[in-house]
Backbone of each chain as nested JSON, in Angstrom:
{
  "chains": [
    {"id": "A", "residues": [
      {"number": 1, "name": "MET", "atoms": {"N": [105.688, 104.364, 96.971], "CA": [105.508, 103.122, 96.233], "C": [106.737, 102.902, 95.368]}},
      {"number": 2, "name": "ARG", "atoms": {"N": [107.175, 101.669, 95.337], "CA": [108.398, 101.363, 94.589], "C": [108.149, 100.258, 93.576]}},
      {"number": 3, "name": "LEU", "atoms": {"N": [109.042, 100.218, 92.601], "CA": [108.942, 99.227, 91.541], "C": [109.887, 98.064, 91.858]}},
      {"number": 4, "name": "GLY", "atoms": {"N": [109.424, 96.837, 91.647], "CA": [110.283, 95.688, 91.911], "C": [109.924, 94.519, 91.022]}},
      {"number": 5, "name": "LYS", "atoms": {"N": [110.755, 93.484, 91.09], "CA": [110.497, 92.271, 90.309], "C": [110.518, 91.081, 91.254]}},
      {"number": 6, "name": "VAL", "atoms": {"N": [109.521, 90.211, 91.133], "CA": [109.448, 89.044, 92.008], "C": [110.517, 88.036, 91.591]}},
      {"number": 7, "name": "ILE", "atoms": {"N": [111.41, 87.697, 92.518], "CA": [112.492, 86.765, 92.178], "C": [112.456, 85.488, 93.013]}},
      {"number": 8, "name": "GLY", "atoms": {"N": [111.432, 85.344, 93.854], "CA": [111.37, 84.124, 94.647], "C": [110.235, 84.17, 95.648]}},
      {"number": 9, "name": "LYS", "atoms": {"N": [110.081, 83.06, 96.385], "CA": [109.026, 83.056, 97.398], "C": [109.504, 82.41, 98.688]}},
      {"number": 10, "name": "VAL", "atoms": {"N": [108.775, 82.692, 99.753], "CA": [109.126, 82.179, 101.078], "C": [107.962, 81.357, 101.601]}},
      {"number": 11, "name": "TRP", "atoms": {"N": [108.258, 80.138, 102.048], "CA": [107.221, 79.329, 102.666], "C": [107.396, 79.351, 104.176]}},
      {"number": 12, "name": "ALA", "atoms": {"N": [106.32, 79.653, 104.88], "CA": [106.364, 79.639, 106.336], "C": [105.002, 79.193, 106.854]}},
      {"number": 13, "name": "VAL", "atoms": {"N": [104.971, 78.036, 107.498], "CA": [103.702, 77.539, 108.038], "C": [103.418, 78.218, 109.375]}},
      {"number": 14, "name": "GLN", "atoms": {"N": [104.474, 78.279, 110.196], "CA": [104.297, 78.839, 111.53], "C": [104.475, 80.351, 111.476]}},
      {"number": 15, "name": "LYS", "atoms": {"N": [103.378, 81.081, 111.604], "CA": [103.477, 82.539, 111.602], "C": [102.385, 83.13, 112.467]}},
      {"number": 16, "name": "VAL", "atoms": {"N": [102.493, 84.415, 112.757], "CA": [101.513, 85.039, 113.637], "C": [100.129, 85.008, 112.985]}},
      {"number": 17, "name": "LYS", "atoms": {"N": [99.096, 84.987, 113.83], "CA": [97.748, 84.778, 113.278], "C": [97.295, 85.937, 112.381]}},
      {"number": 18, "name": "GLU", "atoms": {"N": [97.882, 87.117, 112.581], "CA": [97.52, 88.255, 111.728], "C": [97.912, 88.01, 110.268]}},
      {"number": 19, "name": "LEU", "atoms": {"N": [98.81, 87.05, 110.044], "CA": [99.311, 86.826, 108.675], "C": [98.908, 85.47, 108.107]}},
      {"number": 20, "name": "GLN", "atoms": {"N": [97.95, 84.799, 108.74], "CA": [97.461, 83.551, 108.166], "C": [96.889, 83.865, 106.781]}},
      {"number": 21, "name": "ASN", "atoms": {"N": [97.124, 82.996, 105.833], "CA": [96.64, 83.181, 104.455], "C": [97.331, 84.304, 103.7]}},
      {"number": 22, "name": "VAL", "atoms": {"N": [98.386, 84.872, 104.278], "CA": [99.165, 85.868, 103.542], "C": [100.451, 85.193, 103.101]}},
      {"number": 23, "name": "ARG", "atoms": {"N": [100.806, 85.322, 101.831], "CA": [102.049, 84.692, 101.397], "C": [103.123, 85.747, 101.159]}},
      {"number": 24, "name": "PHE", "atoms": {"N": [104.357, 85.278, 101.155], "CA": [105.487, 86.198, 101.052], "C": [106.268, 85.971, 99.768]}},
      {"number": 25, "name": "GLN", "atoms": {"N": [106.629, 87.053, 99.112], "CA": [107.437, 86.996, 97.908], "C": [108.756, 87.725, 98.155]}},
      {"number": 26, "name": "ILE", "atoms": {"N": [109.8, 87.3, 97.454], "CA": [111.064, 88.013, 97.507], "C": [111.113, 88.925, 96.289]}},
      {"number": 27, "name": "VAL", "atoms": {"N": [111.297, 90.209, 96.542], "CA": [111.219, 91.2, 95.468], "C": [112.548, 91.948, 95.346]}},
      {"number": 28, "name": "GLN", "atoms": {"N": [113.063, 91.995, 94.144], "CA": [114.265, 92.778, 93.86], "C": [113.833, 94.172, 93.412]}},
      {"number": 29, "name": "PRO", "atoms": {"N": [114.182, 95.227, 94.172], "CA": [113.851, 96.584, 93.718], "C": [114.553, 96.879, 92.391]}},
      {"number": 30, "name": "ILE", "atoms": {"N": [113.83, 97.479, 91.468], "CA": [114.417, 97.8, 90.163], "C": [114.11, 99.249, 89.786]}},
      {"number": 31, "name": "GLN", "atoms": {"N": [114.883, 99.737, 88.801], "CA": [114.595, 101.058, 88.245], "C": [113.633, 100.866, 87.08]}},
      {"number": 32, "name": "SER", "atoms": {"N": [113.159, 101.982, 86.508], "CA": [112.164, 101.88, 85.433], "C": [112.714, 101.136, 84.218]}},
      {"number": 33, "name": "ASN", "atoms": {"N": [114.046, 101.143, 84.044], "CA": [114.632, 100.424, 82.898], "C": [114.906, 98.958, 83.223]}},
      {"number": 34, "name": "GLY", "atoms": {"N": [114.529, 98.523, 84.426], "CA": [114.697, 97.124, 84.79], "C": [115.988, 96.812, 85.524]}},
      {"number": 35, "name": "GLU", "atoms": {"N": [116.855, 97.82, 85.689], "CA": [118.124, 97.582, 86.377], "C": [117.919, 97.401, 87.875]}},
      {"number": 36, "name": "LYS", "atoms": {"N": [118.689, 96.469, 88.475], "CA": [118.563, 96.207, 89.908], "C": [118.983, 97.412, 90.734]}},
      {"number": 37, "name": "GLN", "atoms": {"N": [118.358, 97.55, 91.892], "CA": [118.7, 98.655, 92.776], "C": [118.635, 98.171, 94.223]}},
      {"number": 38, "name": "GLY", "atoms": {"N": [119.778, 97.906, 94.819], "CA": [119.815, 97.52, 96.235], "C": [119.487, 96.058, 96.494]}},
      {"number": 39, "name": "ARG", "atoms": {"N": [119.388, 95.709, 97.8], "CA": [119.147, 94.325, 98.219], "C": [117.694, 93.927, 97.996]}},
      {"number": 40, "name": "PRO", "atoms": {"N": [117.45, 92.633, 97.763], "CA": [116.074, 92.154, 97.68], "C": [115.34, 92.348, 99.006]}},
      {"number": 41, "name": "VAL", "atoms": {"N": [114.03, 92.517, 98.938], "CA": [113.217, 92.67, 100.143], "C": [112.131, 91.592, 100.16]}},
      {"number": 42, "name": "VAL", "atoms": {"N": [111.65, 91.274, 101.353], "CA": [110.532, 90.336, 101.478], "C": [109.253, 91.146, 101.542]}},
      {"number": 43, "name": "CYS", "atoms": {"N": [108.305, 90.833, 100.676], "CA": [107.028, 91.557, 100.645], "C": [105.888, 90.587, 100.894]}},
      {"number": 44, "name": "ALA", "atoms": {"N": [104.902, 91.031, 101.66], "CA": [103.668, 90.258, 101.769], "C": [102.865, 90.496, 100.494]}},
      {"number": 45, "name": "ASP", "atoms": {"N": [102.095, 89.476, 100.088], "CA": [101.24, 89.611, 98.91], "C": [99.831, 89.197, 99.325]}},
      {"number": 46, "name": "PRO", "atoms": {"N": [99.133, 90.08, 100.063], "CA": [97.853, 89.695, 100.678], "C": [96.768, 89.353, 99.658]}},
      {"number": 47, "name": "ASN", "atoms": {"N": [96.848, 89.951, 98.479], "CA": [95.808, 89.69, 97.474], "C": [96.21, 88.614, 96.481]}},
      {"number": 48, "name": "GLN", "atoms": {"N": [97.393, 88.035, 96.704], "CA": [97.91, 86.967, 95.851], "C": [97.835, 87.336, 94.378]}},
      {"number": 49, "name": "ILE", "atoms": {"N": [98.43, 88.483, 94.044], "CA": [98.343, 88.945, 92.661], "C": [99.609, 88.676, 91.869]}},
      {"number": 50, "name": "SER", "atoms": {"N": [100.705, 88.31, 92.543], "CA": [101.971, 88.23, 91.819], "C": [102.496, 86.806, 91.733]}},
      {"number": 51, "name": "GLY", "atoms": {"N": [103.293, 86.582, 90.696], "CA": [103.969, 85.303, 90.535], "C": [105.416, 85.555, 90.187]}},
      {"number": 52, "name": "SER", "atoms": {"N": [106.173, 84.483, 90.081], "CA": [107.598, 84.616, 89.811], "C": [107.856, 85.347, 88.491]}},
      {"number": 53, "name": "GLY", "atoms": {"N": [108.765, 86.322, 88.519], "CA": [109.135, 87.054, 87.317], "C": [108.302, 88.293, 87.055]}},
      {"number": 54, "name": "ASP", "atoms": {"N": [107.192, 88.456, 87.794], "CA": [106.324, 89.615, 87.569], "C": [106.954, 90.908, 88.072]}},
      {"number": 55, "name": "ARG", "atoms": {"N": [106.65, 91.997, 87.385], "CA": [107.023, 93.314, 87.903], "C": [105.85, 93.822, 88.743]}},
      {"number": 56, "name": "VAL", "atoms": {"N": [106.158, 94.363, 89.906], "CA": [105.11, 94.771, 90.839], "C": [105.415, 96.148, 91.424]}},
      {"number": 57, "name": "VAL", "atoms": {"N": [104.383, 96.747, 92.015], "CA": [104.563, 97.943, 92.825], "C": [104.325, 97.538, 94.267]}},
      {"number": 58, "name": "TYR", "atoms": {"N": [105.249, 97.934, 95.155], "CA": [105.061, 97.599, 96.572], "C": [105.186, 98.845, 97.44]}},
      {"number": 59, "name": "VAL", "atoms": {"N": [104.548, 98.798, 98.59], "CA": [104.623, 99.908, 99.54], "C": [105.366, 99.433, 100.782]}},
      {"number": 60, "name": "THR", "atoms": {"N": [105.997, 100.354, 101.484], "CA": [106.783, 99.978, 102.658], "C": [106.297, 100.737, 103.895]}},
      {"number": 61, "name": "SER", "atoms": {"N": [106.866, 100.344, 105.033], "CA": [106.638, 101.051, 106.292], "C": [105.173, 100.956, 106.739]}},
      {"number": 62, "name": "THR", "atoms": {"N": [104.662, 102.02, 107.361], "CA": [103.297, 101.99, 107.899], "C": [102.267, 101.737, 106.805]}},
      {"number": 63, "name": "ASP", "atoms": {"N": [102.561, 102.217, 105.612], "CA": [101.62, 102.022, 104.503], "C": [101.413, 100.542, 104.207]}},
      {"number": 64, "name": "ALA", "atoms": {"N": [102.447, 99.753, 104.467], "CA": [102.333, 98.325, 104.19], "C": [101.28, 97.682, 105.08]}},
      {"number": 65, "name": "THR", "atoms": {"N": [101.167, 98.13, 106.327], "CA": [100.15, 97.54, 107.214], "C": [98.751, 97.9, 106.729]}},
      {"number": 66, "name": "GLN", "atoms": {"N": [98.634, 99.07, 106.091], "CA": [97.324, 99.488, 105.578], "C": [96.891, 98.642, 104.39]}},
      {"number": 67, "name": "ALA", "atoms": {"N": [97.853, 98.023, 103.717], "CA": [97.526, 97.206, 102.552], "C": [96.941, 95.851, 102.954]}},
      {"number": 68, "name": "ILE", "atoms": {"N": [97.107, 95.482, 104.233], "CA": [96.493, 94.253, 104.738], "C": [95.061, 94.605, 105.131]}},
      {"number": 69, "name": "GLU", "atoms": {"N": [94.128, 93.732, 104.825], "CA": [92.716, 94.06, 104.997], "C": [92.371, 94.59, 106.39]}},
      {"number": 70, "name": "THR", "atoms": {"N": [92.932, 93.948, 107.421], "CA": [92.591, 94.353, 108.788], "C": [93.318, 95.625, 109.215]}},
      {"number": 71, "name": "GLY", "atoms": {"N": [94.353, 96.024, 108.487], "CA": [95.143, 97.191, 108.879], "C": [96.011, 96.939, 110.089]}},
      {"number": 72, "name": "PHE", "atoms": {"N": [96.079, 95.681, 110.526], "CA": [96.849, 95.341, 111.727], "C": [97.626, 94.058, 111.473]}},
      {"number": 73, "name": "ALA", "atoms": {"N": [98.875, 94.195, 111.021], "CA": [99.723, 93.029, 110.767], "C": [101.179, 93.472, 110.742]}},
      {"number": 74, "name": "PRO", "atoms": {"N": [102.085, 92.624, 111.24], "CA": [103.495, 93.006, 111.312], "C": [104.212, 92.839, 109.974]}},
      {"number": 75, "name": "VAL", "atoms": {"N": [103.98, 93.744, 109.06], "CA": [104.662, 93.68, 107.762], "C": [105.394, 94.995, 107.485]}},
      {"number": 76, "name": "ASN", "atoms": {"N": [106.506, 94.902, 106.783], "CA": [107.283, 96.082, 106.418], "C": [107.124, 96.442, 104.95]}},
      {"number": 77, "name": "ALA", "atoms": {"N": [106.648, 95.5, 104.146], "CA": [106.49, 95.774, 102.719], "C": [105.348, 94.915, 102.186]}},
      {"number": 78, "name": "CYS", "atoms": {"N": [104.576, 95.484, 101.281], "CA": [103.389, 94.802, 100.76], "C": [103.247, 95.08, 99.266]}},
      {"number": 79, "name": "ILE", "atoms": {"N": [102.988, 94.015, 98.498], "CA": [102.745, 94.189, 97.062], "C": [101.313, 94.672, 96.871]}},
      {"number": 80, "name": "VAL", "atoms": {"N": [101.146, 95.773, 96.111], "CA": [99.804, 96.317, 95.934], "C": [99.342, 96.354, 94.477]}},
      {"number": 81, "name": "GLU", "atoms": {"N": [100.282, 96.288, 93.54], "CA": [99.87, 96.344, 92.134], "C": [100.759, 95.449, 91.285]}},
      {"number": 82, "name": "LEU", "atoms": {"N": [100.151, 94.923, 90.248], "CA": [100.892, 94.161, 89.249], "C": [101.11, 95.111, 88.063]}},
      {"number": 83, "name": "VAL", "atoms": {"N": [102.361, 95.248, 87.623], "CA": [102.673, 96.216, 86.572], "C": [102.515, 95.564, 85.199]}},
      {"number": 84, "name": "ASP", "atoms": {"N": [101.765, 96.22, 84.32], "CA": [101.647, 95.724, 82.944], "C": [102.768, 96.293, 82.093]}},
      {"number": 85, "name": "SER", "atoms": {"N": [102.938, 97.605, 82.168], "CA": [104.021, 98.207, 81.402], "C": [104.449, 99.517, 82.043]}},
      {"number": 86, "name": "VAL", "atoms": {"N": [105.705, 99.91, 81.764], "CA": [106.228, 101.192, 82.251], "C": [106.673, 101.985, 81.022]}},
      {"number": 87, "name": "ASP", "atoms": {"N": [106.121, 103.189, 80.871], "CA": [106.508, 104.008, 79.712], "C": [107.639, 104.959, 80.088]}}
    ]},
    {"id": "B", "residues": [
      {"number": 1, "name": "MET", "atoms": {"N": [110.355, 93.254, 105.977], "CA": [110.766, 92.032, 106.683], "C": [112.178, 91.659, 106.268]}},
      {"number": 2, "name": "ILE", "atoms": {"N": [112.922, 91.093, 107.179], "CA": [114.276, 90.658, 106.863], "C": [114.451, 89.189, 107.26]}},
      {"number": 3, "name": "PHE", "atoms": {"N": [115.372, 88.531, 106.58], "CA": [115.723, 87.159, 106.926], "C": [116.714, 87.178, 108.079]}},
      {"number": 4, "name": "ALA", "atoms": {"N": [116.597, 86.199, 108.994], "CA": [117.547, 86.132, 110.108], "C": [117.624, 84.715, 110.642]}},
      {"number": 5, "name": "LYS", "atoms": {"N": [118.758, 84.441, 111.281], "CA": [118.951, 83.177, 111.991], "C": [118.905, 83.476, 113.477]}},
      {"number": 6, "name": "VAL", "atoms": {"N": [118.188, 82.639, 114.226], "CA": [118.195, 82.817, 115.68], "C": [119.493, 82.217, 116.204]}},
      {"number": 7, "name": "VAL", "atoms": {"N": [120.316, 83.037, 116.883], "CA": [121.616, 82.558, 117.341], "C": [121.737, 82.547, 118.86]}},
      {"number": 8, "name": "GLY", "atoms": {"N": [120.738, 83.039, 119.573], "CA": [120.861, 83.004, 121.029], "C": [119.64, 83.567, 121.718]}},
      {"number": 9, "name": "THR", "atoms": {"N": [119.617, 83.459, 123.035], "CA": [118.511, 84.024, 123.807], "C": [119.043, 85.16, 124.669]}},
      {"number": 10, "name": "VAL", "atoms": {"N": [118.168, 86.104, 124.973], "CA": [118.543, 87.211, 125.842], "C": [117.704, 87.09, 127.11]}},
      {"number": 11, "name": "VAL", "atoms": {"N": [118.369, 87.034, 128.252], "CA": [117.652, 86.917, 129.525], "C": [117.749, 88.243, 130.261]}},
      {"number": 12, "name": "ALA", "atoms": {"N": [116.611, 88.779, 130.652], "CA": [116.594, 90.053, 131.383], "C": [115.477, 89.983, 132.41]}},
      {"number": 13, "name": "ASN", "atoms": {"N": [115.836, 90.076, 133.666], "CA": [114.807, 90.0, 134.703], "C": [114.103, 91.329, 134.905]}},
      {"number": 14, "name": "GLN", "atoms": {"N": [114.901, 92.396, 134.877], "CA": [114.281, 93.708, 135.076], "C": [113.976, 94.318, 133.732]}},
      {"number": 15, "name": "LYS", "atoms": {"N": [112.692, 94.431, 133.434], "CA": [112.341, 95.013, 132.138], "C": [111.013, 95.732, 132.232]}},
      {"number": 16, "name": "ASP", "atoms": {"N": [110.697, 96.469, 131.192], "CA": [109.43, 97.195, 131.135], "C": [108.276, 96.223, 131.373]}},
      {"number": 17, "name": "GLU", "atoms": {"N": [107.278, 96.654, 132.129], "CA": [106.193, 95.722, 132.492], "C": [105.437, 95.191, 131.262]}},
      {"number": 18, "name": "LYS", "atoms": {"N": [105.449, 95.958, 130.188], "CA": [104.758, 95.48, 128.985], "C": [105.529, 94.356, 128.293]}},
      {"number": 19, "name": "LEU", "atoms": {"N": [106.772, 94.147, 128.723], "CA": [107.569, 93.065, 128.133], "C": [107.574, 91.816, 129.007]}},
      {"number": 20, "name": "GLU", "atoms": {"N": [106.872, 91.865, 130.151], "CA": [106.801, 90.679, 131.018], "C": [106.221, 89.513, 130.227]}},
      {"number": 21, "name": "GLY", "atoms": {"N": [106.874, 88.375, 130.315], "CA": [106.353, 87.18, 129.651], "C": [106.779, 87.039, 128.207]}},
      {"number": 22, "name": "SER", "atoms": {"N": [107.41, 88.056, 127.656], "CA": [107.835, 87.896, 126.259], "C": [109.269, 87.393, 126.187]}},
      {"number": 23, "name": "LYS", "atoms": {"N": [109.516, 86.582, 125.175], "CA": [110.84, 85.981, 125.015], "C": [111.665, 86.815, 124.037]}},
      {"number": 24, "name": "LEU", "atoms": {"N": [112.896, 87.133, 124.455], "CA": [113.77, 87.929, 123.584], "C": [114.823, 87.016, 122.973]}},
      {"number": 25, "name": "LEU", "atoms": {"N": [114.975, 87.091, 121.661], "CA": [115.951, 86.238, 120.983], "C": [116.961, 87.1, 120.222]}},
      {"number": 26, "name": "LEU", "atoms": {"N": [118.205, 86.636, 120.245], "CA": [119.262, 87.319, 119.501], "C": [119.307, 86.723, 118.089]}},
      {"number": 27, "name": "CYS", "atoms": {"N": [119.198, 87.583, 117.086], "CA": [119.114, 87.105, 115.703], "C": [120.18, 87.775, 114.856]}},
      {"number": 28, "name": "GLN", "atoms": {"N": [120.712, 87.009, 113.923], "CA": [121.697, 87.553, 112.989], "C": [121.053, 87.68, 111.615]}},
      {"number": 29, "name": "GLU", "atoms": {"N": [121.138, 88.879, 111.046], "CA": [120.525, 89.114, 109.735], "C": [121.262, 88.318, 108.662]}},
      {"number": 30, "name": "THR", "atoms": {"N": [120.513, 87.733, 107.725], "CA": [121.117, 86.96, 106.637], "C": [120.461, 87.357, 105.312]}},
      {"number": 31, "name": "ASP", "atoms": {"N": [120.994, 86.791, 104.224], "CA": [120.299, 86.979, 102.953], "C": [119.261, 85.869, 102.793]}},
      {"number": 32, "name": "ALA", "atoms": {"N": [118.62, 85.819, 101.633], "CA": [117.519, 84.871, 101.429], "C": [117.961, 83.416, 101.542]}},
      {"number": 33, "name": "GLU", "atoms": {"N": [119.25, 83.161, 101.343], "CA": [119.727, 81.783, 101.409], "C": [120.325, 81.433, 102.768]}},
      {"number": 34, "name": "GLY", "atoms": {"N": [120.24, 82.35, 103.707], "CA": [120.736, 82.076, 105.051], "C": [122.203, 82.391, 105.251]}},
      {"number": 35, "name": "ASN", "atoms": {"N": [122.82, 83.066, 104.275], "CA": [124.228, 83.447, 104.421], "C": [124.348, 84.756, 105.196]}},
      {"number": 36, "name": "ASP", "atoms": {"N": [125.335, 84.821, 106.094], "CA": [125.539, 86.044, 106.886], "C": [125.971, 87.183, 105.982]}},
      {"number": 37, "name": "TYR", "atoms": {"N": [125.572, 88.394, 106.346], "CA": [126.114, 89.56, 105.663], "C": [127.469, 89.882, 106.283]}},
      {"number": 38, "name": "GLU", "atoms": {"N": [128.318, 90.558, 105.509], "CA": [129.669, 90.852, 105.999], "C": [129.668, 91.794, 107.19]}},
      {"number": 39, "name": "ASP", "atoms": {"N": [128.635, 92.653, 107.278], "CA": [128.654, 93.636, 108.366], "C": [128.144, 93.077, 109.697]}},
      {"number": 40, "name": "ASP", "atoms": {"N": [127.814, 91.753, 109.752], "CA": [127.424, 91.131, 111.02], "C": [126.352, 91.924, 111.766]}},
      {"number": 41, "name": "SER", "atoms": {"N": [125.185, 92.009, 111.177], "CA": [124.123, 92.791, 111.788], "C": [123.276, 91.914, 112.72]}},
      {"number": 42, "name": "TYR", "atoms": {"N": [123.241, 92.279, 114.009], "CA": [122.458, 91.519, 114.991], "C": [121.239, 92.325, 115.448]}},
      {"number": 43, "name": "HIS", "atoms": {"N": [120.158, 91.605, 115.748], "CA": [118.945, 92.249, 116.244], "C": [118.435, 91.468, 117.446]}},
      {"number": 44, "name": "VAL", "atoms": {"N": [117.932, 92.169, 118.44], "CA": [117.202, 91.505, 119.514], "C": [115.726, 91.63, 119.158]}},
      {"number": 45, "name": "ALA", "atoms": {"N": [115.054, 90.487, 119.014], "CA": [113.662, 90.514, 118.574], "C": [112.779, 89.766, 119.568]}},
      {"number": 46, "name": "VAL", "atoms": {"N": [111.553, 90.26, 119.722], "CA": [110.562, 89.552, 120.533], "C": [110.01, 88.392, 119.715]}},
      {"number": 47, "name": "ASP", "atoms": {"N": [109.857, 87.244, 120.375], "CA": [109.382, 86.057, 119.674], "C": [107.859, 85.951, 119.746]}},
      {"number": 48, "name": "ALA", "atoms": {"N": [107.191, 85.946, 118.594], "CA": [105.732, 85.822, 118.576], "C": [105.277, 84.482, 118.006]}},
      {"number": 49, "name": "VAL", "atoms": {"N": [106.227, 83.596, 117.665], "CA": [105.848, 82.35, 116.997], "C": [106.514, 81.103, 117.601]}},
      {"number": 50, "name": "LYS", "atoms": {"N": [106.996, 81.203, 118.84], "CA": [107.667, 80.071, 119.496], "C": [108.87, 79.582, 118.688]}},
      {"number": 51, "name": "ALA", "atoms": {"N": [109.717, 80.493, 118.297], "CA": [110.946, 80.139, 117.584], "C": [112.009, 79.72, 118.587]}},
      {"number": 52, "name": "GLY", "atoms": {"N": [113.061, 79.094, 118.089], "CA": [114.149, 78.665, 118.957], "C": [115.483, 78.86, 118.271]}},
      {"number": 53, "name": "VAL", "atoms": {"N": [116.556, 78.626, 119.036], "CA": [117.896, 78.802, 118.486], "C": [118.085, 77.869, 117.289]}},
      {"number": 54, "name": "GLY", "atoms": {"N": [118.64, 78.401, 116.208], "CA": [118.873, 77.622, 114.996], "C": [117.812, 77.823, 113.941]}},
      {"number": 55, "name": "ASP", "atoms": {"N": [116.654, 78.365, 114.324], "CA": [115.577, 78.562, 113.342], "C": [115.922, 79.691, 112.364]}},
      {"number": 56, "name": "PHE", "atoms": {"N": [115.427, 79.532, 111.143], "CA": [115.533, 80.547, 110.093], "C": [114.195, 81.282, 110.097]}},
      {"number": 57, "name": "VAL", "atoms": {"N": [114.224, 82.586, 110.331], "CA": [112.977, 83.299, 110.616], "C": [112.845, 84.583, 109.799]}},
      {"number": 58, "name": "LEU", "atoms": {"N": [111.64, 85.14, 109.833], "CA": [111.398, 86.469, 109.28], "C": [111.174, 87.434, 110.439]}},
      {"number": 59, "name": "ILE", "atoms": {"N": [111.804, 88.601, 110.359], "CA": [111.647, 89.626, 111.391], "C": [110.996, 90.857, 110.783]}},
      {"number": 60, "name": "SER", "atoms": {"N": [109.987, 91.391, 111.473], "CA": [109.438, 92.694, 111.108], "C": [110.016, 93.721, 112.057]}},
      {"number": 61, "name": "TYR", "atoms": {"N": [110.329, 94.883, 111.551], "CA": [110.99, 95.877, 112.395], "C": [110.223, 97.202, 112.364]}},
      {"number": 62, "name": "GLY", "atoms": {"N": [110.614, 98.081, 113.247], "CA": [109.98, 99.396, 113.302], "C": [108.594, 99.32, 113.923]}},
      {"number": 63, "name": "SER", "atoms": {"N": [107.752, 100.293, 113.621], "CA": [106.435, 100.347, 114.258], "C": [105.58, 99.125, 113.904]}},
      {"number": 64, "name": "SER", "atoms": {"N": [105.854, 98.5, 112.763], "CA": [105.088, 97.307, 112.375], "C": [105.281, 96.164, 113.363]}},
      {"number": 65, "name": "ALA", "atoms": {"N": [106.382, 96.17, 114.105], "CA": [106.644, 95.102, 115.065], "C": [105.592, 95.063, 116.169]}},
      {"number": 66, "name": "ARG", "atoms": {"N": [104.927, 96.178, 116.384], "CA": [103.885, 96.214, 117.436], "C": [102.537, 95.722, 116.93]}},
      {"number": 67, "name": "MET", "atoms": {"N": [102.468, 95.342, 115.678], "CA": [101.188, 94.943, 115.086], "C": [100.901, 93.451, 115.216]}},
      {"number": 68, "name": "THR", "atoms": {"N": [101.159, 92.869, 116.374], "CA": [100.696, 91.508, 116.633], "C": [99.962, 91.526, 117.959]}},
      {"number": 69, "name": "SER", "atoms": {"N": [99.103, 90.517, 118.185], "CA": [98.31, 90.528, 119.416], "C": [99.201, 90.473, 120.649]}},
      {"number": 70, "name": "SER", "atoms": {"N": [100.371, 89.816, 120.54], "CA": [101.216, 89.688, 121.728], "C": [102.152, 90.877, 121.942]}},
      {"number": 71, "name": "THR", "atoms": {"N": [102.324, 91.723, 120.927], "CA": [103.252, 92.849, 121.093], "C": [102.561, 94.204, 120.966]}},
      {"number": 72, "name": "ARG", "atoms": {"N": [101.253, 94.199, 120.918], "CA": [100.505, 95.457, 120.774], "C": [100.882, 96.444, 121.896]}},
      {"number": 73, "name": "ASP", "atoms": {"N": [101.196, 97.662, 121.533], "CA": [101.541, 98.737, 122.486], "C": [102.779, 98.466, 123.337]}},
      {"number": 74, "name": "SER", "atoms": {"N": [103.594, 97.481, 122.966], "CA": [104.825, 97.218, 123.718], "C": [105.961, 98.083, 123.17]}},
      {"number": 75, "name": "PRO", "atoms": {"N": [106.935, 98.394, 124.029], "CA": [108.07, 99.205, 123.568], "C": [109.112, 98.357, 122.844]}},
      {"number": 76, "name": "ILE", "atoms": {"N": [108.789, 97.906, 121.651], "CA": [109.7, 97.05, 120.893], "C": [109.811, 97.543, 119.452]}},
      {"number": 77, "name": "ASP", "atoms": {"N": [110.876, 97.143, 118.777], "CA": [110.994, 97.523, 117.366], "C": [111.415, 96.365, 116.469]}},
      {"number": 78, "name": "ALA", "atoms": {"N": [111.335, 95.138, 116.995], "CA": [111.6, 93.975, 116.133], "C": [110.823, 92.783, 116.67]}},
      {"number": 79, "name": "VAL", "atoms": {"N": [110.162, 92.062, 115.78], "CA": [109.395, 90.887, 116.207], "C": [109.62, 89.753, 115.195]}},
      {"number": 80, "name": "ILE", "atoms": {"N": [109.769, 88.544, 115.724], "CA": [109.838, 87.368, 114.848], "C": [108.402, 86.983, 114.556]}},
      {"number": 81, "name": "MET", "atoms": {"N": [107.996, 87.087, 113.269], "CA": [106.589, 86.841, 112.957], "C": [106.38, 85.605, 112.095]}},
      {"number": 82, "name": "ALA", "atoms": {"N": [107.438, 84.921, 111.672], "CA": [107.262, 83.681, 110.918], "C": [108.53, 82.835, 111.01]}},
      {"number": 83, "name": "ILE", "atoms": {"N": [108.335, 81.515, 111.051], "CA": [109.472, 80.596, 110.967], "C": [109.489, 80.053, 109.541]}},
      {"number": 84, "name": "ILE", "atoms": {"N": [110.62, 80.243, 108.859], "CA": [110.699, 79.896, 107.438], "C": [110.915, 78.392, 107.261]}},
      {"number": 85, "name": "ASP", "atoms": {"N": [110.087, 77.781, 106.422], "CA": [110.278, 76.368, 106.074], "C": [111.183, 76.238, 104.865]}},
      {"number": 86, "name": "ASP", "atoms": {"N": [110.94, 77.093, 103.871], "CA": [111.708, 76.969, 102.646], "C": [111.697, 78.303, 101.893]}},
      {"number": 87, "name": "VAL", "atoms": {"N": [112.757, 78.526, 101.132], "CA": [112.856, 79.704, 100.272], "C": [113.167, 79.211, 98.872]}},
      {"number": 88, "name": "GLU", "atoms": {"N": [112.416, 79.73, 97.892], "CA": [112.694, 79.356, 96.51], "C": [113.078, 80.61, 95.744]}},
      {"number": 89, "name": "LEU", "atoms": {"N": [114.321, 80.637, 95.265], "CA": [114.768, 81.772, 94.456], "C": [114.763, 81.333, 92.996]}},
      {"number": 90, "name": "THR", "atoms": {"N": [114.009, 82.073, 92.172], "CA": [113.948, 81.69, 90.767], "C": [115.006, 82.398, 89.941]}},
      {"number": 91, "name": "GLU", "atoms": {"N": [115.502, 83.523, 90.466], "CA": [116.62, 84.203, 89.809], "C": [117.334, 85.053, 90.833]}},
      {"number": 92, "name": "ASP", "atoms": {"N": [118.596, 85.434, 90.531], "CA": [119.379, 86.254, 91.461], "C": [119.105, 87.738, 91.24]}}
    ]}
  ]
}
């Protein structure tokens, strides 16, 4: 699980049926102090928990497919938690 | 998922039987605004959303690429799973 900040969103009407009602956010990976780390990634947000500027926790790879309710969707990264604070 | 532009089609008559009927597209990886990266990264991806040359798309790669009804159990590692209408960046 990685820490990131939502910096944008992607609109796509035409998508595979496994991802209907799933929206996509652009997330900048960050360190615990808020510093940027690497290129932004596109994350699915199946539970619609994040908005612009929010800090989130996201999972990648096979774990990301598990974060989708059906467990069967072509995603590489998924937002799973909204971060309140990092100590 | 990565951003990409569809830049061409790949035609192959002899292919794995699980790929029969699937369309292969040549895609160039871009950033969120559609700008090419300097390293010119190209991917051949299976099309699951009726995309065409010139479209701005999202590609899923790796084992997740097999997680669509049309690519289930196929020997592929990249699939076009969405055609992008718009991208809104609120900060860099």
